C-alpha positions as a Python dict, from the first residue, in 0.01 Angstrom:
ca = {
    (1, 'M'): (0, 0, 0),
    (2, 'T'): (130, 379, -72),
    (3, 'D'): (36, 711, 28),
    (4, 'S'): (43, 794, -394),
    (5, 'P'): (-183, 1044, -537),
    (6, 'D'): (-482, 882, -721),
    (7, 'W'): (-342, 994, -1020),
    (8, 'L'): (32, 860, -957),
    (9, 'S'): (31, 454, -994),
    (10, 'L'): (356, 323, -811),
    (11, 'R'): (451, -63, -816),
    (12, 'R'): (742, -147, -597),
    (13, 'G'): (980, -430, -652),
    (14, 'D'): (1321, -493, -494),
    (15, 'A'): (1509, -551, -800),
    (16, 'P'): (1751, -322, -968),
    (17, 'L'): (1534, -203, -1183),
    (18, 'L'): (1276, 127, -1228),
    (19, 'L'): (1051, 178, -1513),
    (20, 'S'): (901, 527, -1556),
    (21, 'I'): (615, 567, -1797),
    (22, 'P'): (522, 961, -1783),
    (23, 'H'): (326, 960, -2101),
    (24, 'A'): (93, 686, -2107),
    (25, 'G'): (-171, 863, -1968),
    (26, 'T'): (-458, 1028, -2051),
    (27, 'D'): (-639, 1222, -1791),
    (28, 'L'): (-716, 1584, -1858),
    (29, 'R'): (-775, 1689, -1528),
    (30, 'G'): (-1155, 1786, -1590),
    (31, 'L'): (-947, 2090, -1884),
    (32, 'E'): (-1190, 1900, -2129),
    (33, 'S'): (-1376, 2254, -2234),
    (34, 'R'): (-1039, 2422, -2258),
    (35, 'F'): (-884, 2209, -2581),
    (36, 'A'): (-994, 2275, -2887),
    (37, 'S'): (-1064, 1841, -2907),
    (38, 'S'): (-1032, 1647, -2623),
    (39, 'W'): (-916, 1370, -2894),
    (40, 'L'): (-632, 1611, -3024),
    (41, 'A'): (-527, 1623, -2629),
    (42, 'R'): (-496, 1278, -2582),
    (43, 'R'): (-355, 1167, -2938),
    (44, 'D'): (8, 1211, -2894),
    (45, 'A'): (-25, 986, -2550),
    (46, 'D'): (227, 681, -2547),
    (47, 'W'): (-67, 444, -2620),
    (48, 'W'): (-83, 81, -2421),
    (49, 'L'): (301, 98, -2256),
    (50, 'E'): (135, -8, -1958),
    (51, 'H'): (-6, -329, -2128),
    (52, 'L'): (297, -387, -2349),
    (53, 'Y'): (519, -386, -2053),
    (54, 'G'): (314, -547, -1818),
    (55, 'F'): (550, -827, -1767),
    (56, 'A'): (813, -599, -1599),
    (57, 'A'): (607, -679, -1220),
    (58, 'G'): (683, -1027, -1306),
    (59, 'L'): (1042, -904, -1298),
    (60, 'D'): (1070, -763, -956),
    (61, 'A'): (1031, -437, -1084),
    (62, 'T'): (935, -79, -967),
    (63, 'I'): (713, 84, -1226),
    (64, 'V'): (599, 455, -1165),
    (65, 'R'): (348, 581, -1383),
    (66, 'T'): (113, 914, -1439),
    (67, 'T'): (-216, 910, -1560),
    (68, 'V'): (-254, 1262, -1627),
    (69, 'S'): (-224, 1343, -2014),
    (70, 'R'): (119, 1500, -2139),
    (71, 'S'): (-98, 1763, -2300),
    (72, 'V'): (-198, 1884, -1892),
    (73, 'I'): (200, 1857, -1801),
    (74, 'D'): (493, 1715, -1999),
    (75, 'V'): (659, 1504, -1653),
    (76, 'N'): (970, 1438, -1916),
    (77, 'R'): (1060, 1799, -2006),
    (78, 'D'): (1340, 2041, -1781),
    (79, 'P'): (1110, 2215, -1539),
    (80, 'S'): (1260, 2564, -1649),
    (81, 'G'): (1153, 2561, -2001),
    (82, 'Q'): (1463, 2489, -2141),
    (83, 'S'): (1473, 2325, -2479),
    (84, 'L'): (1613, 1945, -2471),
    (85, 'Y'): (1658, 1984, -2828),
    (86, 'P'): (1771, 2345, -2929),
    (87, 'G'): (1695, 2443, -3272),
    (88, 'M'): (1448, 2162, -3297),
    (89, 'A'): (1061, 2121, -3340),
    (90, 'T'): (929, 2009, -2973),
    (91, 'T'): (662, 2052, -2713),
    (92, 'E'): (674, 2245, -2397),
    (93, 'L'): (627, 2162, -2029),
    (94, 'C'): (267, 2259, -2054),
    (95, 'P'): (224, 2202, -2421),
    (96, 'T'): (29, 2449, -2631),
    (97, 'T'): (60, 2214, -2978),
    (98, 'S'): (66, 1873, -3061),
    (99, 'F'): (331, 1703, -3225),
    (100, 'D'): (208, 1840, -3573),
    (101, 'G'): (193, 2172, -3437),
    (102, 'E'): (-183, 2160, -3418),
    (103, 'P'): (-319, 2444, -3116),
    (104, 'L'): (-413, 2262, -2841),
    (105, 'Y'): (-598, 2488, -2674),
    (106, 'L'): (-947, 2702, -2762),
    (107, 'D'): (-813, 3069, -2849),
    (108, 'G'): (-711, 3244, -2491),
    (109, 'A'): (-767, 2919, -2316),
    (110, 'S'): (-403, 2837, -2287),
    (111, 'P'): (-210, 2797, -1955),
    (112, 'D'): (-28, 3151, -1821),
    (113, 'A'): (291, 3095, -1597),
    (114, 'A'): (92, 3074, -1274),
    (115, 'E'): (-110, 2803, -1395),
    (116, 'I'): (202, 2613, -1522),
    (117, 'D'): (360, 2682, -1197),
    (118, 'I'): (53, 2514, -1009),
    (119, 'R'): (53, 2236, -1263),
    (120, 'R'): (431, 2152, -1176),
    (121, 'T'): (351, 2154, -778),
    (122, 'A'): (52, 1940, -825),
    (123, 'Y'): (166, 1686, -1089),
    (124, 'Y'): (502, 1728, -1201),
    (125, 'E'): (724, 1771, -846),
    (126, 'P'): (535, 1475, -704),
    (127, 'Y'): (642, 1231, -993),
    (128, 'H'): (978, 1347, -971),
    (129, 'A'): (954, 1284, -606),
    (130, 'T'): (877, 955, -630),
    (131, 'L'): (1130, 848, -902),
    (132, 'Q'): (1373, 1005, -654),
    (133, 'S'): (1259, 810, -361),
    (134, 'E'): (1227, 509, -558),
    (135, 'I'): (1626, 566, -675),
    (136, 'A'): (1741, 604, -294),
    (137, 'R'): (1509, 313, -201),
    (138, 'L'): (1683, 62, -454),
    (139, 'R'): (1995, 219, -396),
    (140, 'A'): (2009, 114, -32),
    (141, 'R'): (1970, -249, -157),
    (142, 'H'): (2186, -254, -466),
    (143, 'S'): (2489, -68, -534),
    (144, 'C'): (2394, -44, -928),
    (145, 'I'): (2032, 4, -1022),
    (146, 'V'): (1886, 82, -1445),
    (147, 'V'): (1580, 343, -1466),
    (148, 'Y'): (1473, 237, -1796),
    (149, 'D'): (1200, 512, -1898),
    (150, 'C'): (947, 378, -2154),
    (151, 'H'): (839, 554, -2447),
    (152, 'S'): (634, 549, -2773),
    (153, 'I'): (532, 763, -3065),
    (154, 'R'): (387, 774, -3438),
    (155, 'S'): (673, 665, -3652),
    (156, 'Q'): (592, 896, -3922),
    (157, 'I'): (570, 1260, -3776),
    (158, 'P'): (759, 1530, -4022),
    (159, 'R'): (724, 1818, -3796),
    (160, 'L'): (954, 1623, -3549),
    (161, 'F'): (1198, 1413, -3756),
    (162, 'T'): (1223, 1305, -4130),
    (163, 'G'): (1080, 940, -4272),
    (164, 'V'): (1006, 697, -4070),
    (165, 'L'): (1170, 617, -3691),
    (166, 'P'): (1324, 277, -3612),
    (167, 'Q'): (1135, 64, -3420),
    (168, 'F'): (1374, 69, -3098),
    (169, 'N'): (1563, 444, -2992),
    (170, 'I'): (1800, 386, -2756),
    (171, 'G'): (1849, 736, -2575),
    (172, 'T'): (2143, 735, -2348),
    (173, 'N'): (2215, 1128, -2339),
    (174, 'D'): (2494, 1038, -2574),
    (175, 'G'): (2651, 813, -2351),
    (176, 'R'): (2620, 1017, -2033),
    (177, 'A'): (2338, 853, -1865),
    (178, 'C'): (2461, 552, -1813),
    (179, 'A'): (2739, 290, -1907),
    (180, 'S'): (2836, 217, -2249),
    (181, 'E'): (2836, -181, -2166),
    (182, 'L'): (2434, -181, -2109),
    (183, 'S'): (2371, 27, -2416),
    (184, 'D'): (2565, -167, -2588),
    (185, 'A'): (2421, -495, -2477),
    (186, 'L'): (2064, -354, -2533),
    (187, 'A'): (2175, -231, -2904),
    (188, 'A'): (2293, -566, -2939),
    (189, 'V'): (1942, -737, -2857),
    (190, 'C'): (1747, -487, -3097),
    (191, 'A'): (2031, -547, -3377),
    (192, 'A'): (1948, -941, -3332),
    (193, 'S'): (1577, -880, -3343),
    (194, 'S'): (1388, -810, -3674),
    (195, 'Y'): (1323, -479, -3592),
    (196, 'S'): (1526, -137, -3704),
    (197, 'H'): (1746, 57, -3399),
    (198, 'V'): (1955, 345, -3327),
    (199, 'V'): (2120, 477, -3034),
    (200, 'N'): (2104, 844, -2956),
    (201, 'G'): (1965, 937, -3298),
    (202, 'R'): (1665, 1175, -3297),
    (203, 'F'): (1580, 1118, -2942),
    (204, 'K'): (1869, 1091, -2684),
    (205, 'G'): (1682, 1087, -2380),
    (206, 'G'): (1451, 1312, -2220),
    (207, 'Y'): (1453, 1490, -1881),
    (208, 'I'): (1391, 1184, -1681),
    (209, 'T'): (1682, 999, -1850),
    (210, 'R'): (1920, 1309, -1832),
    (211, 'S'): (1851, 1433, -1485),
    (212, 'L'): (1855, 1075, -1338),
    (213, 'G'): (2135, 938, -1493),
    (214, 'R'): (2418, 962, -1277),
    (215, 'P'): (2673, 616, -1356),
    (216, 'S'): (2905, 739, -1087),
    (217, 'E'): (2667, 716, -807),
    (218, 'G'): (2533, 362, -957),
    (219, 'V'): (2236, 481, -1138),
    (220, 'H'): (2240, 405, -1522),
    (221, 'A'): (1923, 586, -1703),
    (222, 'V'): (1840, 484, -2046),
    (223, 'Q'): (1520, 592, -2296),
    (224, 'M'): (1340, 355, -2497),
    (225, 'E'): (1129, 547, -2754),
    (226, 'L'): (912, 278, -2959),
    (227, 'G'): (821, 346, -3282),
    (228, 'C'): (413, 243, -3256),
    (229, 'R'): (417, 66, -3591),
    (230, 'G'): (612, -211, -3412),
    (231, 'Y'): (363, -347, -3149),
    (232, 'M'): (18, -143, -3282),
    (233, 'H'): (-151, -123, -3607),
    (234, 'E'): (-43, 218, -3747),
    (235, 'F'): (-245, 432, -4005),
    (236, 'E'): (-50, 689, -4245),
    (237, 'T'): (-346, 943, -4168),
    (238, 'V'): (-506, 916, -3818),
    (239, 'T'): (-837, 1018, -3722),
    (240, 'P'): (-1085, 1019, -3426),
    (241, 'D'): (-1209, 723, -3620),
    (242, 'N'): (-869, 531, -3594),
    (243, 'W'): (-688, 612, -3342),
    (244, 'P'): (-559, 498, -3117),
    (245, 'P'): (-623, 104, -3241),
    (246, 'P'): (-691, -105, -2973),
    (247, 'Y'): (-419, -303, -2797),
    (248, 'E'): (-400, -654, -2979),
    (249, 'P'): (-166, -900, -2760),
    (250, 'T'): (-84, -1106, -3051),
    (251, 'F'): (30, -852, -3280),
    (252, 'A'): (251, -709, -2994),
    (253, 'E'): (366, -973, -2894),
    (254, 'P'): (709, -1003, -3068),
    (255, 'L'): (815, -648, -2993),
    (256, 'R'): (715, -767, -2667),
    (257, 'A'): (958, -1040, -2656),
    (258, 'V'): (1217, -847, -2764),
    (259, 'L'): (1128, -599, -2464),
    (260, 'A'): (1158, -906, -2249),
    (261, 'T'): (1511, -925, -2351),
    (262, 'V'): (1627, -617, -2326),
    (263, 'L'): (1503, -557, -1960),
    (264, 'D'): (1670, -887, -1901),
    (265, 'R'): (1990, -725, -1991),
    (266, 'C'): (1921, -452, -1772),
    (267, 'L'): (1890, -687, -1494),
    (268, 'Q'): (2193, -830, -1596),
    (269, 'F'): (2425, -547, -1605),
    (270, 'A'): (2278, -409, -1258),
    (271, 'L'): (2370, -762, -1111),
    (272, 'R'): (2678, -832, -1266),
    (273, 'P'): (2986, -838, -1025),
    (274, 'T'): (3170, -551, -986),
    (275, 'P'): (3513, -434, -828),
}
């Protein structure tokens, strides 16, 4: 049992593995009337990751997840508002546009600085406080742990990247968030699969990976951004009638099997003998 707020899900485990799921939420926290479209405000969620990674509880992993939509507040952004990808299209701490650049809010309904501060206090800070608390708890038990940040995105979004995104996108903040031994092991798993992959390509890791990864202190962080087509049926044009498609376990299973090996490698790395 925990005293977490109703929008924050915490599953505590004792293995040296912490999964963060910051973008699978769809709860608009009563703001529906201010958004241009409730569907648009939910469209860019990381769909079905709680199902895709459902096996992680069997690994005794700790899992932290928010049900709040990223359109309300994005807990994977720098709280200062500084861009994680200077010069490239991205969304804000409290996004005002979709991934494709459409306005999320009705005219005059976007949050001002005071409201952003309220949302930061209400949702952002508790999420990060939970991550920090769980990292401290696991580090008290293990000399090394892995923080694995779970993400997914539509495979083609011209505003954010050119062409078709690889199915597996491993981000380590250009090697600063985890040891190369770990990222190399995960890349090898992906390379041995039938899916495409890249390390530190368009997605190098968001604020969670960048702020929590402290390899010298035994905390290794990695972001896994999945191209949605690997585990769900994508459409060239998404509409309220076809998006999101339902989660189909049979369709998702091949990619899910690769993810099971990926998390196994994370555990092997964390539990390896160290000098």
